[in-house]
Each structure stands twice: as structure tokens, then as C-alpha cells.
C-alpha positions as CSV (number, residue, x, y, z in Angstrom):
1,M,27.8,85.3,57.0
2,A,28.5,81.9,58.3
3,S,32.3,81.4,58.1
4,L,34.5,79.5,55.5
5,K,34.8,76.3,57.4
6,E,30.7,76.3,58.0
7,I,30.2,76.7,53.9
8,S,32.4,74.3,52.9
9,T,31.1,71.9,55.1
10,K,27.9,73.0,53.7
11,I,29.1,71.8,50.6
12,A,30.7,68.9,51.4
13,G,27.1,67.6,52.5
14,V,25.1,68.8,49.7
15,K,27.4,66.9,47.1
16,K,27.8,63.5,49.0
17,T,23.6,63.7,48.8
18,S,24.3,64.5,45.0
19,Q,25.9,61.6,44.7
20,I,23.5,59.5,46.6
21,T,20.6,61.0,44.6
22,K,22.3,60.1,41.5
23,A,22.5,56.8,42.4
24,M,18.9,55.8,43.6
25,N,18.0,57.4,40.2
26,M,20.3,55.0,37.5
27,V,18.7,51.5,39.9
28,S,15.2,53.4,39.6
29,A,16.2,53.2,35.5
30,S,17.6,49.9,35.6
31,K,14.4,48.2,38.0
32,L,12.2,50.2,35.6
33,R,12.9,48.5,32.0
34,G,12.3,45.3,34.0
35,A,8.9,46.5,35.7
36,Q,7.9,48.4,32.1
37,L,8.7,45.0,30.4
38,K,6.6,43.2,33.0
39,M,3.8,45.5,32.2
40,E,4.0,45.3,28.6
41,N,4.4,41.6,28.0
42,F,1.1,41.3,30.3
43,H,-0.5,43.6,27.8
44,P,-2.0,41.6,24.8
45,Y,-2.8,39.0,27.3
46,A,-4.9,41.3,29.7
47,E,-6.6,43.1,25.9
48,K,-7.2,39.6,24.7
49,F,-8.7,38.3,28.2
50,N,-11.3,42.0,27.8
51,A,-11.9,41.2,24.3
52,T,-13.3,37.2,25.2
53,M,-15.5,38.9,28.5
54,A,-16.8,41.5,25.6
55,N,-17.9,39.3,23.8
56,L,-19.4,36.4,26.5
57,S,-20.9,39.3,28.7
58,S,-22.4,41.1,25.9
59,G,-24.8,37.5,25.0
60,A,-25.1,36.5,28.7
61,T,-28.5,35.2,30.1
62,G,-27.5,33.8,33.7
63,E,-27.4,35.3,36.8
64,Y,-23.6,35.7,38.6
65,P,-23.2,37.0,42.1
66,L,-20.3,39.1,40.6
67,M,-22.4,40.4,38.3
68,E,-25.6,40.8,40.8
69,V,-26.6,45.1,41.0
70,R,-28.0,46.4,44.0
71,D,-28.9,49.6,46.0
72,V,-25.4,50.8,46.8
73,K,-25.3,51.9,50.4
74,T,-22.2,50.7,51.0
75,V,-18.5,51.1,48.8
76,E,-15.3,49.6,49.0
77,I,-12.6,51.6,47.6
78,L,-9.1,49.1,46.1
79,V,-6.0,51.5,46.9
80,V,-2.8,50.6,45.4
81,T,0.1,52.6,46.2
82,S,4.2,51.9,46.6
83,D,5.7,50.2,49.7
84,R,8.4,52.5,49.4
85,G,8.3,56.8,48.9
86,L,11.1,59.2,47.6
87,C,8.9,59.4,44.6
88,G,7.9,62.9,44.4
89,S,4.3,62.6,44.7
90,F,3.4,60.0,43.2
91,N,1.5,58.2,45.8
92,S,0.1,61.7,47.3
93,N,-1.5,62.3,44.2
94,I,-3.2,58.5,44.6
95,I,-4.2,59.5,47.7
96,R,-5.5,62.8,47.0
97,M,-7.9,60.9,44.6
98,A,-9.2,58.7,46.8
99,E,-9.9,60.4,50.0
100,K,-11.9,63.0,47.6
101,L,-14.2,59.8,46.0
102,A,-14.3,58.5,49.5
103,A,-15.7,62.6,51.0
104,K,-17.9,62.2,48.0
105,Y,-19.5,58.5,48.8
106,E,-19.9,59.9,52.5
107,A,-21.8,63.3,51.9
108,E,-23.8,61.0,49.9
109,G,-24.7,58.8,52.7
110,K,-23.0,55.7,51.9
111,K,-20.4,54.0,54.2
112,V,-16.8,53.9,52.5
113,S,-14.1,51.2,53.5
114,F,-10.6,50.6,52.1
115,V,-8.5,47.7,51.0
116,C,-4.8,49.2,50.8
117,V,-2.3,47.0,48.9
118,G,1.1,49.0,49.6
119,K,2.6,50.5,52.8
120,K,2.5,54.1,51.9
121,G,-1.5,54.2,50.9
122,S,-2.0,51.7,54.1
123,N,-0.4,53.9,56.8
124,Y,-2.4,56.8,55.9
125,F,-6.2,55.4,55.6
126,R,-4.9,53.1,59.0
127,K,-5.3,56.9,61.0
128,R,-8.6,57.3,59.7
129,G,-9.6,53.9,61.1
130,L,-11.5,52.5,57.9
131,V,-8.8,50.0,56.5
132,R,-10.6,46.7,56.3
133,T,-7.7,44.7,54.9
134,A,-4.2,45.7,53.9
135,Y,-1.6,44.3,51.8
136,R,2.0,45.4,53.0
137,D,5.3,45.1,51.6
138,I,4.3,42.8,49.0
139,M,4.7,45.5,46.1
140,G,8.5,45.0,45.7
141,T,8.0,41.2,44.7
142,F,4.5,40.3,43.7
143,Q,3.0,37.8,41.6
144,M,0.0,37.0,40.2
145,F,-1.3,34.6,43.3
146,N,-1.2,38.3,45.4
147,A,-3.6,39.8,43.3
148,R,-5.7,36.3,42.9
149,Q,-5.6,36.5,46.7
150,I,-7.0,40.3,47.2
151,A,-9.5,39.7,44.4
152,Q,-10.6,36.7,46.3
153,D,-10.9,38.5,49.6
154,I,-12.9,41.4,47.8
155,A,-14.9,39.1,45.7
156,A,-15.7,36.9,48.7
157,N,-16.7,40.6,50.7
158,F,-19.0,41.7,47.7
159,E,-20.9,38.4,48.0
160,A,-21.5,38.5,51.4
161,G,-23.4,42.1,51.1
162,E,-21.0,43.6,52.8
163,A,-20.0,46.3,49.9
164,D,-22.0,47.0,47.1
165,E,-19.8,49.1,45.1
166,V,-16.1,48.1,44.2
167,K,-13.7,51.1,43.3
168,V,-10.1,50.5,42.8
169,I,-7.8,53.6,42.0
170,Y,-4.1,53.0,41.1
171,G,-1.6,55.0,39.1
172,H,-1.9,54.6,35.4
173,F,1.5,54.4,33.3
174,R,1.3,56.2,30.4
175,S,5.2,57.1,30.2
176,V,8.3,57.8,32.1
177,A,7.2,61.2,32.5
178,R,3.8,60.6,33.4
179,Q,2.0,58.5,35.7
180,I,-1.8,59.1,36.3
181,P,-3.8,58.7,38.9
182,T,-7.1,56.5,37.2
183,T,-10.1,55.0,39.0
184,I,-11.7,52.4,37.3
185,H,-14.8,50.5,38.4
186,L,-14.2,46.6,39.5
187,L,-17.9,45.6,41.0
188,P,-20.2,44.7,40.2
189,V,-18.8,43.3,36.7
190,K,-20.6,45.7,34.4
191,P,-21.2,43.6,30.4
192,I,-18.2,45.2,28.8
193,E,-18.7,47.2,26.1
194,G,-16.9,46.1,22.5
195,A,-18.8,43.3,21.2
196,E,-20.7,46.0,19.0
197,G,-17.7,47.7,17.9
198,A,-16.3,44.5,16.6
199,A,-19.6,44.1,14.6
200,A,-19.4,47.6,13.5
201,A,-15.8,46.9,11.9
202,G,-17.3,43.7,10.1
203,Q,-15.9,41.5,12.8
204,S,-18.3,38.5,13.8
205,S,-18.7,38.7,17.3
206,D,-21.4,35.4,17.1
207,Y,-19.5,32.3,18.6
208,I,-20.4,28.9,19.5
209,Y,-18.9,27.9,23.0
210,E,-19.0,25.0,24.1
211,P,-19.3,24.4,27.2
212,S,-22.0,27.1,27.2
213,S,-21.4,30.8,27.5
214,D,-22.6,30.9,30.6
215,Q,-20.5,28.0,32.1
216,I,-17.3,29.5,31.2
217,M,-18.6,33.0,32.7
218,E,-18.6,31.7,36.0
219,V,-15.2,30.2,36.0
220,L,-13.9,33.7,33.9
221,L,-15.7,36.3,36.2
222,P,-12.8,35.4,39.2
223,L,-10.3,35.6,36.9
224,Y,-11.1,38.7,35.1
225,M,-10.8,40.6,38.9
226,N,-7.1,38.5,39.0
227,V,-6.4,40.4,35.9
228,M,-7.9,43.8,36.9
229,V,-6.4,43.7,40.2
230,F,-3.1,42.3,39.0
231,N,-2.8,45.2,36.0
232,S,-3.3,47.9,38.5
233,M,-0.4,46.2,40.4
234,L,1.9,46.1,37.4
235,H,1.4,49.6,36.7
236,I,2.1,50.3,40.2
237,G,5.3,49.1,39.9
238,A,6.5,50.7,37.0
239,S,4.7,53.9,37.7
240,E,7.1,54.1,41.4
241,H,10.1,53.3,39.7
242,A,9.4,56.0,36.6
243,A,8.5,58.4,39.1
244,R,11.2,57.9,41.6
245,M,13.6,57.9,38.9
246,T,12.8,61.8,37.7
247,A,11.7,63.0,42.0
248,M,16.0,61.8,42.0
249,D,17.2,63.1,38.9
250,N,15.1,66.7,40.0
251,A,16.8,65.9,43.6
252,T,20.5,66.1,41.7
253,N,19.8,68.4,39.7
254,A,18.6,71.0,42.8
255,C,21.7,69.5,44.9
256,N,23.8,70.6,42.2
257,D,22.2,74.3,42.0
258,I,22.8,74.8,45.8
259,V,26.2,73.7,45.0
260,K,26.6,76.2,43.0
261,D,25.2,78.9,45.0
262,L,27.4,78.1,48.2
263,T,30.3,77.9,46.3
264,M,29.5,81.6,45.1
265,I,28.9,82.7,48.6
266,F,32.3,80.7,49.9
267,N,34.1,82.4,47.2
268,K,32.4,86.1,48.5
269,A,33.0,85.3,52.1
270,R,36.5,84.1,50.7
271,Q,37.3,87.2,49.2
272,A,35.9,89.8,51.9
273,A,38.5,87.4,54.3
274,I,41.3,88.4,52.0
275,T,40.1,91.9,51.9
276,G,39.9,92.2,55.2
277,D,44.0,90.9,55.9
278,L,44.9,93.6,53.6
279,M,43.3,96.5,54.7
280,D,45.0,94.9,58.4
281,I,48.2,94.8,56.6
282,V,48.1,98.5,54.7
283,G,46.7,100.2,58.1
284,G,49.1,98.1,60.4
285,A,51.9,99.6,57.5
286,E,50.6,103.3,57.6
287,A,50.9,103.1,61.2
288,L,54.8,102.3,61.7
289,K,55.1,105.2,58.8
290,G,53.3,107.9,61.0
């Protein structure tokens, strides 16, 4: 059994760790409110943008490079993770989904490359030598121009024929307790379903556009990619803080349980030491009497 001093030192160390995890929980909770508000404020814009794209793409007649459907031989996967850890299995779940998707395409004889946003995904896939481009240390302060830069890089690679299909994998924020790894299709851009549903609901989807809808589509397609990439980054920003808040709360509770167990061991060891001392005293007294 460990000595009383060793147990006391362990208790003090665990209590300090508990203070750190509790502070990190409070910091993550504070940052989560800002990230969640930013994501929710962007949501109406993304919904309206998707509705406009649904109306335009349903009646599009022109040929657009970003909507070109080709025989898929090369697939690019955009993996969006956080830059920092200590958020439980949040990043590892996204990475695991990306690995499964890559393995599926490789089993079909397709070449796979990665574009990684966030340090965690970049560090992991760099070991496999499949990372074409990595955007590190931007998730803490990312803006729309970061999403535009990423989208333009992916679009240029697609138009050059280096990738025939592009998927995006990120952590979708459902609630503070649920962040779900999600895969969405990015390129080639497919006509968005929604115009038929609007017509069925009694809403007219027949509009007259000036300039023509084809000209508007040429402008909106790159912007649509910006919106999709930025939306995934916003979800990661909120999901990261929510996952870290949950992980730190679990760590604090675990520290409290460890302190209770160590305190019980400390009390037993102290009682054993006191009992031993008493037995020695009683034994010595009896020896003197004899």
C-alpha cells in the first residue's frame, strides 16, 4: 500500500487537474455561445441561397464547368476538423468517417486525395501522404475569405480535371450533446431539389430573371461553393466547443470520483497506521508488566 504522503500528493494533483478542467469547461461554454450565434445567424442566408439555387438549377439549360458530370476516377475529400484537441472523440469520429469513405473509393479502384482544413485532420492524413492541400491554424479566427480561398482551390482543381468528384466531411452541430460526422456532396454541383416541393405546396417557382438565369448561375455557382464550405466551418467551430465542454465536464467528474476513491484509501491507510501504533503501544505496555 502507498504511503500517506504519496496518497496525499496524488489527491492534491488530481484536485489541481479538476480545477483546470473546470476552467476549460467554462471557457468552452463562453466560446460556444458566440460560435453558435454566428452559425445560427448564417443559417437564414444559407437557406435562402439554397432556395434560389433550387429555383435556378431546376430550369438551367446551359453547361457549367462546376456541374460537369464525368466518369469518376479521382475523388477529392475535404475534411474539416478543429485545430485543437481535448474535445473527446469529436475529431477522431470525423477522421474515421473520412478513412472509411477513402477505403470505399480505393476498393473501387479510384484515386483519393485530401484537402484538410484544421490541424488535427492535416496531421493525421499527412502520414498517409494523401494530403494535396492543408489549411492549418485558421479555425480559431476563420472568416468568409478563408472559405472562398478553399472553395476556389477545390473548384480550380476540379475544372483542371484533377478531381472528378468532391465530398465534404465535417461535424454537423445538432445540439450541445450531439455533433454528428456528416458527408455531403460538393462537386459536381447537382441541380438542387426543392422547386417541385415548392410548387406542390402552392408556391409559384416560375420567375423572370434579368439578366438571364444562365448568366446568374455562372455567378452563383462559385458563391454556392463558398456558402457550403463556410457553413461546414461554422458547424465545426460550434461543435468543437460543445464537444470540448462535454469532455471537460466528464473529466471534472472523473477527477472528483478519483479524489473520493483516493480519500477513502487515505483514510484506510491512516486508520491502519493508527491501529499499528496502538498495537505497538499496548504490546510494549504488556511487555513492561511482564
